[in-house]
Backbone as CSV, one residue per row, in Angstrom:
resi,resn,N_x,N_y,N_z,CA_x,CA_y,CA_z,C_x,C_y,C_z
1,MET,-55.540,-216.868,62.816,-54.983,-216.321,64.229,-55.068,-214.789,64.201
2,GLY,-54.204,-213.924,62.798,-54.017,-212.682,62.812,-52.928,-212.226,63.642
3,LEU,-52.884,-210.759,63.323,-51.838,-210.147,63.988,-52.485,-209.685,65.659
4,TYR,-51.679,-209.623,66.527,-51.835,-208.933,67.464,-50.824,-208.385,68.260
5,ASP,-50.985,-207.805,69.649,-49.788,-206.937,70.305,-49.672,-207.810,71.659
6,THR,-48.418,-207.593,71.892,-48.055,-208.137,73.365,-48.123,-206.964,74.480
7,VAL,-48.720,-207.495,75.456,-48.492,-206.725,76.860,-48.062,-207.406,77.899
8,GLU,-47.061,-206.834,78.496,-45.983,-207.148,79.537,-46.796,-206.329,80.846
9,LEU,-46.646,-207.041,81.876,-46.727,-206.473,83.324,-45.651,-206.277,84.084
10,TYR,-45.610,-205.212,84.728,-44.776,-205.045,85.908,-44.775,-205.754,87.093
11,THR,-43.877,-206.273,87.684,-43.991,-206.818,88.809,-44.968,-206.622,89.882
12,ASP,-45.272,-205.230,90.131,-46.222,-205.141,91.015,-47.759,-205.074,90.405
13,VAL,-47.984,-205.343,89.239,-49.077,-205.044,89.014,-49.815,-206.401,89.563
14,LYS,-51.134,-206.576,89.779,-51.701,-207.673,90.447,-53.114,-208.032,89.808
15,LEU,-53.038,-208.994,89.485,-54.257,-209.581,88.759,-55.226,-210.712,89.691
16,PRO,-56.345,-209.844,89.433,-57.557,-210.691,90.180,-57.949,-212.105,90.046
17,ASP,-58.087,-213.220,91.134,-58.246,-214.247,90.719,-57.182,-215.191,89.929
18,TYR,-55.852,-214.625,89.817,-55.176,-215.757,88.987,-54.918,-216.641,89.635
19,PRO,-54.359,-217.805,88.377,-54.279,-219.110,88.931,-52.875,-219.325,89.731
20,SER,-52.879,-220.162,90.745,-51.783,-220.525,91.811,-50.713,-221.327,90.693
21,VAL,-51.613,-222.020,89.674,-50.467,-223.025,89.067,-49.780,-222.329,87.660
22,ALA,-50.235,-221.338,87.503,-50.065,-220.453,86.224,-48.250,-219.863,86.731
23,PRO,-47.482,-219.630,85.390,-46.237,-218.986,85.734,-46.316,-217.659,85.960
24,PRO,-45.744,-216.643,87.013,-46.324,-215.300,87.774,-46.403,-214.648,86.188
25,ALA,-47.674,-213.603,86.489,-47.945,-213.236,85.724,-47.256,-212.061,84.741
26,ASP,-46.407,-211.345,85.932,-45.185,-210.482,85.166,-44.047,-211.096,84.239
27,GLU,-44.089,-212.542,84.286,-43.262,-213.124,83.490,-43.865,-213.479,82.236
28,VAL,-45.491,-213.534,82.024,-45.792,-213.711,80.647,-46.042,-212.620,79.662
29,ASN,-45.954,-213.378,78.384,-46.137,-212.164,77.339,-47.894,-212.494,76.864
30,TRP,-48.513,-211.311,77.486,-50.001,-211.651,76.970,-50.475,-211.036,75.782
31,GLN,-51.404,-211.593,75.089,-51.595,-210.976,73.958,-53.101,-210.567,73.611
32,THR,-53.076,-209.575,73.100,-54.387,-208.385,72.899,-54.351,-208.047,71.222
33,LYS,-55.566,-207.931,71.204,-55.974,-207.748,69.832,-56.901,-206.168,70.212
34,GLY,-57.335,-205.992,71.182,-57.957,-204.329,71.248,-57.166,-203.216,71.515
35,ILE,-56.040,-203.019,71.695,-55.567,-201.526,71.567,-55.035,-201.149,70.019
36,ASP,-55.606,-200.175,69.713,-55.841,-199.586,68.359,-55.626,-200.841,67.150
37,ARG,-55.026,-200.777,66.148,-54.725,-202.107,65.573,-53.774,-202.426,66.033
38,PRO,-53.601,-204.011,65.988,-52.810,-204.991,66.347,-52.089,-204.984,65.207
39,CYS,-50.534,-204.739,65.627,-49.367,-204.905,64.497,-48.324,-205.525,65.251
40,MET,-48.262,-206.307,65.954,-46.777,-206.923,66.893,-46.273,-205.933,67.593
41,GLY,-46.828,-205.085,67.912,-45.907,-204.088,69.002,-46.041,-204.693,70.213
42,THR,-45.386,-204.055,70.796,-45.541,-204.283,72.484,-45.719,-203.026,73.263
43,TYR,-46.811,-203.183,74.310,-46.926,-202.188,75.474,-46.781,-203.003,76.685
44,ARG,-46.563,-202.363,77.844,-46.225,-202.238,79.157,-47.390,-201.807,79.826
45,ILE,-47.978,-202.271,80.925,-48.559,-201.750,81.843,-47.644,-201.474,83.401
46,THR,-47.084,-200.231,83.823,-46.594,-200.548,84.663,-47.034,-200.240,86.241
47,ALA,-46.062,-200.333,87.059,-46.586,-200.392,88.426,-47.698,-199.636,89.108
48,ASP,-47.304,-198.291,88.195,-47.883,-196.828,89.050,-49.452,-196.899,88.004
49,GLY,-49.701,-198.055,86.741,-50.907,-198.184,86.209,-50.821,-196.963,85.130
50,GLN,-50.015,-197.063,84.160,-49.589,-196.063,83.164,-49.422,-197.355,82.029
51,LEU,-50.064,-196.664,80.922,-49.918,-197.616,79.736,-48.747,-197.169,78.659
52,VAL,-47.837,-197.695,78.438,-46.715,-197.352,77.476,-46.352,-198.334,76.493
53,GLU,-45.824,-197.687,75.439,-45.840,-198.327,74.027,-44.425,-198.444,73.750
54,GLU,-43.762,-199.373,73.189,-42.676,-199.354,72.766,-42.335,-198.945,71.229
55,GLU,-41.413,-198.215,71.254,-40.841,-197.576,69.973,-40.006,-198.129,69.637
56,TRP,-39.737,-198.394,68.150,-39.205,-198.632,67.422,-38.458,-198.745,66.164
57,HIS,-37.626,-198.884,65.444,-37.394,-198.763,63.952,-36.454,-200.274,63.542
58,CYS,-36.510,-200.471,62.301,-35.914,-201.374,61.609,-34.737,-200.964,60.926
59,GLU,-33.781,-201.979,60.994,-32.365,-201.901,60.346,-32.023,-203.233,59.428
60,ASP,-31.467,-203.246,58.566,-31.196,-203.991,57.449,-30.375,-205.046,58.447
61,VAL,-30.315,-206.352,57.928,-29.333,-207.186,58.228,-28.761,-207.819,57.224
62,PRO,-27.426,-207.711,57.681,-26.200,-208.106,56.313,-26.510,-209.760,56.064
63,PRO,-26.562,-210.383,55.254,-26.739,-211.867,54.453,-25.843,-212.642,55.159
64,GLU,-24.683,-212.262,55.794,-24.131,-213.174,56.502,-24.624,-213.323,57.821
65,GLU,-25.265,-212.820,58.650,-25.683,-213.099,59.578,-27.695,-213.596,59.834
66,ARG,-27.946,-213.673,58.328,-29.839,-214.168,58.154,-29.365,-215.981,58.148
67,PRO,-30.560,-216.217,58.875,-30.500,-217.748,59.033,-30.265,-218.879,57.882
68,TYR,-30.737,-218.030,56.491,-30.937,-219.174,55.257,-29.672,-218.497,54.419
69,ALA,-29.288,-217.516,54.269,-28.943,-216.482,52.935,-27.915,-217.047,52.366
70,SER,-26.592,-217.328,53.606,-25.484,-218.401,53.283,-25.650,-219.939,52.866
71,ARG,-26.728,-220.443,52.829,-27.031,-221.759,52.564,-26.594,-221.906,50.848
72,GLU,-26.137,-223.078,50.164,-25.858,-223.498,49.331,-27.258,-223.612,48.348
73,ASP,-28.368,-223.912,48.932,-29.408,-224.442,48.593,-30.627,-223.132,48.295
74,VAL,-29.947,-222.051,48.747,-30.833,-220.804,48.871,-30.154,-219.832,48.016
75,ASP,-31.218,-219.355,46.762,-30.788,-218.663,45.663,-31.091,-217.307,46.560
76,GLU,-30.427,-216.180,45.879,-30.510,-214.856,46.327,-31.732,-214.318,45.603
77,ASP,-32.244,-214.935,44.680,-33.738,-214.355,44.702,-35.040,-214.909,45.044
78,GLY,-34.849,-216.026,45.966,-35.566,-217.100,46.360,-35.838,-216.197,47.909
79,PHE,-37.159,-216.420,48.353,-37.817,-215.731,49.624,-36.611,-216.285,50.835
80,ARG,-36.534,-217.524,50.864,-35.521,-218.043,52.293,-34.397,-216.825,52.542
81,TYR,-33.773,-216.647,51.245,-32.750,-215.639,51.278,-33.172,-214.340,51.885
82,TYR,-34.195,-213.762,52.095,-34.595,-212.484,52.743,-35.158,-213.138,54.068
83,CYS,-35.393,-214.206,54.543,-35.723,-214.341,56.024,-34.742,-213.653,56.919
84,GLY,-35.065,-212.810,57.757,-34.432,-212.562,58.531,-33.711,-211.220,58.004
85,SER,-34.000,-210.616,57.103,-33.334,-209.133,56.457,-33.532,-208.277,57.080
86,ARG,-34.655,-208.203,58.300,-34.401,-206.835,58.852,-34.790,-207.161,60.623
87,GLU,-34.554,-206.174,61.140,-34.648,-206.476,62.748,-35.012,-205.193,63.351
88,ARG,-35.710,-205.326,64.267,-36.236,-204.434,65.045,-35.158,-203.495,66.143
89,VAL,-35.094,-202.815,66.237,-34.174,-201.972,67.194,-35.084,-201.065,68.314
90,HIS,-35.051,-201.257,69.667,-35.566,-200.669,70.505,-35.336,-199.138,70.549
91,ASP,-36.303,-198.418,70.466,-35.721,-197.289,70.748,-36.150,-196.230,71.918
92,GLY,-36.974,-196.990,72.718,-37.759,-196.848,74.345,-39.169,-196.630,74.256
93,TRP,-39.566,-196.137,75.666,-40.876,-196.413,75.573,-41.789,-195.007,75.996
94,THR,-43.194,-194.819,75.157,-43.625,-193.661,75.393,-44.996,-193.933,76.096
95,GLU,-45.304,-193.031,76.631,-46.567,-192.792,77.551,-48.124,-192.929,76.471
96,ARG,-48.861,-193.674,76.939,-50.002,-193.771,76.257,-50.948,-193.063,77.174
97,ASP,-50.879,-191.920,77.548,-52.044,-191.032,78.557,-53.250,-190.465,77.901
98,ASP,-53.014,-190.833,76.707,-54.413,-190.797,75.972,-55.468,-191.919,75.878
99,TYR,-54.873,-193.266,76.145,-55.533,-194.272,75.952,-57.029,-194.283,76.971
100,HIS,-57.767,-194.397,76.264,-59.314,-194.433,76.974,-60.158,-195.807,76.503
101,GLY,-60.465,-196.532,77.376,-61.199,-197.651,76.946,-60.805,-199.315,77.738
102,ARG,-61.385,-199.975,76.856,-61.034,-201.812,77.316,-60.690,-202.297,76.426
103,PHE,-59.641,-202.866,76.577,-59.181,-204.496,75.901,-58.928,-205.553,77.140
104,GLN,-58.849,-206.861,75.932,-58.723,-208.020,76.754,-57.055,-208.280,76.899
105,ILE,-56.503,-208.921,77.551,-55.206,-209.411,77.842,-55.261,-211.164,77.684
106,LYS,-54.878,-212.101,77.192,-55.346,-213.424,76.861,-53.634,-214.299,76.996
107,LYS,-53.774,-215.541,77.673,-52.654,-216.485,77.802,-52.928,-217.798,77.678
108,TYR,-52.515,-218.445,77.313,-52.855,-220.089,77.340,-52.278,-220.700,78.732
109,VAL,-53.163,-221.049,79.836,-51.819,-221.641,80.975,-51.843,-223.321,80.731
110,GLU,-50.753,-223.911,80.630,-51.188,-225.377,79.944,-51.507,-226.047,81.261
111,ALA,-51.040,-225.385,82.714,-51.299,-226.113,83.836,-52.796,-226.568,83.695
112,ILE,-53.405,-225.668,83.373,-55.193,-226.153,83.563,-55.610,-226.092,82.066
113,ASP,-54.833,-225.856,81.129,-55.718,-226.597,79.789,-56.445,-225.179,79.147
114,THR,-56.462,-223.961,79.667,-57.725,-222.904,79.572,-56.817,-221.909,78.676
115,VAL,-57.180,-220.963,78.544,-57.097,-219.372,78.092,-57.575,-218.500,79.462
116,VAL,-56.801,-218.203,79.982,-57.024,-217.191,81.053,-57.192,-215.737,80.331
117,THR,-58.318,-214.956,80.605,-58.592,-213.876,79.982,-58.970,-212.707,80.727
118,TYR,-58.198,-211.515,80.799,-58.657,-210.353,81.743,-59.172,-208.954,80.766
119,GLN,-60.121,-208.824,81.164,-60.805,-207.448,80.595,-59.864,-205.956,81.506
120,VAL,-59.020,-205.246,80.898,-58.257,-204.391,81.306,-59.179,-202.838,81.118
121,THR,-59.473,-202.139,81.632,-59.887,-200.924,81.804,-58.918,-199.788,82.139
122,PHE,-58.834,-198.681,81.187,-58.461,-197.480,81.470,-59.149,-196.272,81.300
123,THR,-59.105,-195.021,81.787,-59.614,-193.746,81.929,-58.375,-192.940,81.713
124,HIS,-58.555,-192.191,80.620,-57.472,-191.006,80.335,-56.184,-191.477,81.014
125,GLY,-55.686,-192.749,80.269,-54.371,-192.945,80.051,-53.725,-193.571,81.788
126,GLN,-54.892,-193.994,82.710,-54.788,-194.669,83.897,-55.668,-195.492,84.274
127,LEU,-54.660,-196.596,84.452,-55.378,-198.226,85.148,-56.191,-197.739,85.976
128,ASP,-57.595,-198.374,85.617,-58.897,-198.642,86.507,-58.697,-199.874,87.420
129,GLY,-58.517,-201.117,86.659,-58.393,-202.257,87.138,-58.504,-203.530,86.066
130,PHE,-58.389,-204.377,86.592,-58.338,-205.955,85.834,-59.769,-206.515,86.294
131,GLU,-60.548,-206.999,85.396,-61.721,-207.929,85.510,-61.150,-209.413,85.269
132,ARG,-60.968,-210.744,85.964,-60.902,-211.928,85.237,-62.532,-212.228,84.429
133,VAL,-62.100,-212.362,82.842,-63.561,-212.876,82.274,-63.582,-214.511,81.994
134,ARG,-62.508,-215.224,82.145,-62.230,-216.533,81.973,-61.260,-217.105,82.318
């Protein structure tokens, strides 16, 4: 499977040939491996065709708030003790007005048992359009 990034679409972003049985496109978390190096980041395509990237930092989570750290069967030197020990904190959004190229976004649609795929094209930070690939 590997790492991927998430792409979110604003409400007014319309996809051509979008399946009518699929959830609304702006409520779907699309996946991509095509923007820079995928690292579980989040991008948005805005209604005016801009690509923005989420900025974030990590903070420590106290052991009492972690899912396994307080269990009696978990040692402090075990890997489960550290599960959930860091969390992402949202810092805002940065415009990617430098992005120039194409990438694909994908989402499995259960109602039609297929992966819906679009190619997204940006020219110098501005959305040129979507093309349904599959």
